[in-house]
C-alpha positions in Angstrom: 0.0 0.0 0.0 1.3 3.4 -1.0 1.7 6.1 1.7 0.7 9.7 1.2 4.1 10.9 0.1 4.3 8.2 -2.6 0.8 9.1 -3.9 1.7 12.8 -4.0 5.1 12.1 -5.7 3.3 10.0 -8.4 0.6 12.7 -8.7 3.4 15.3 -9.5 4.8 13.0 -12.1 1.3 12.6 -13.7 1.0 16.4 -13.6 4.3 16.7 -15.4 3.1 14.2 -18.1 -0.1 16.0 -18.5 1.6 19.4 -18.7 3.8 18.1 -21.6 0.7 17.0 -23.6 0.2 19.0 -26.8 -3.4 19.8 -25.8 -2.2 21.5 -22.6 0.6 23.4 -24.5 -1.8 24.6 -27.1 -4.3 25.8 -24.4 -1.5 27.6 -22.5 -0.2 29.3 -25.6 -3.6 30.5 -26.7 -4.3 31.8 -23.2 -1.2 33.8 -23.4 -2.2 35.2 -26.8 -5.6 36.1 -25.2 -3.8 38.2 -22.6 -2.3 40.3 -25.4 -5.4 40.6 -27.6 -7.4 43.5 -26.3 -10.4 43.0 -28.6 -10.8 39.3 -27.6 -10.5 40.1 -23.9 -13.0 42.9 -24.3 -15.5 40.7 -26.0 -15.2 38.0 -23.2 -15.5 40.6 -20.5 -18.6 42.1 -22.0 -20.2 38.7 -22.4 -19.3 37.7 -18.8 -20.7 40.9 -17.4 -23.9 40.5 -19.3 -24.3 36.9 -18.2 -23.8 37.9 -14.6 -26.4 40.7 -15.0 -28.9 38.3 -16.6 -28.3 35.6 -13.9 -28.8 38.2 -11.2 -32.1 39.3 -12.8 -33.3 35.7 -13.1 -32.3 35.0 -9.4 -34.3 38.1 -8.4 -37.2 36.9 -10.6 -37.0 40.0 -12.8 -37.8 39.7 -16.5 -34.9 39.6 -19.0 -35.6 42.2 -21.7 -35.5 41.2 -25.4 -32.8 43.7 -26.0 -30.6 42.0 -23.4 -31.2 38.6 -25.0 -30.3 40.1 -28.4 -27.1 41.6 -27.0 -26.2 38.2 -25.5 -26.8 36.5 -28.9 -24.7 39.2 -30.7 -21.8 38.8 -28.3 -22.0 35.0 -28.6 -21.8 35.3 -32.4 -18.9 37.8 -32.2 -17.0 35.4 -29.8 -17.8 32.4 -32.1 -16.3 34.1 -35.2 -13.3 35.8 -33.5 -10.3 33.8 -34.8 -8.4 33.6 -31.5 -11.4 32.9 -29.4 -12.5 30.2 -31.8 -9.1 28.5 -31.5 -9.1 29.0 -27.7 -12.6 27.3 -27.4 -11.4 24.4 -29.5 -8.2 24.1 -27.4 -10.3 24.2 -24.2 -12.5 21.4 -25.5 -9.4 19.3 -26.3 -7.9 20.0 -22.9 -11.2 19.1 -21.1 -11.4 15.9 -23.1 -7.8 15.0 -22.0 -8.7 15.7 -18.4 -11.9 13.7 -18.6 -9.9 10.7 -19.9 -7.3 11.1 -17.1 -10.1 11.2 -14.5 -11.6 8.1 -15.9 -8.3 6.3 -15.7 -7.9 7.4 -12.1 -11.4 6.2 -11.3 -10.6 2.8 -12.7 -7.5 2.7 -10.5 -9.5 3.7 -7.5 -12.4 1.3 -8.1 -10.5 -1.7 -9.6 -6.9 -1.4 -8.4 -6.1 -5.1 -9.2 -7.2 -4.7 -12.8 -5.2 -1.6 -13.4 -2.0 -3.2 -11.9 -2.5 -6.3 -14.0 -3.2 -4.4 -17.2 -0.7 -1.6 -16.8 1.7 -1.6 -19.7 2.4 2.1 -20.2 4.2 4.3 -17.8 1.2 6.6 -17.6 -1.1 3.8 -16.4 1.4 2.7 -13.7 1.3 6.2 -12.2 -2.4 5.9 -11.6 -1.9 2.8 -9.4 
């Protein structure tokens, strides 16, 4: 049975493997580009502020105006066609898919440790044990 220090050491190794995946590298690079792109950041900030306002209205049982819904749709369309934001959204999906697969592998290791140990052939799967 592994002690806490071993589990944490192996978790750091897994983190290093994940950090070197192309999906993570792409996401990091596009996030850096977003920091430099004023128009993209502005679009996202406007959208986030509007969504917060609409959520507050809904929580307070106040009606959402048609003009507010139209503004939200317009911002969503602008975000969807913005080249950097389009790439960033795709990279985010790719990153989330990687993390979902990693979590599934960890869950297998937690729920069926004997099966993972017996079937482990790659270094990555051994880290999950």
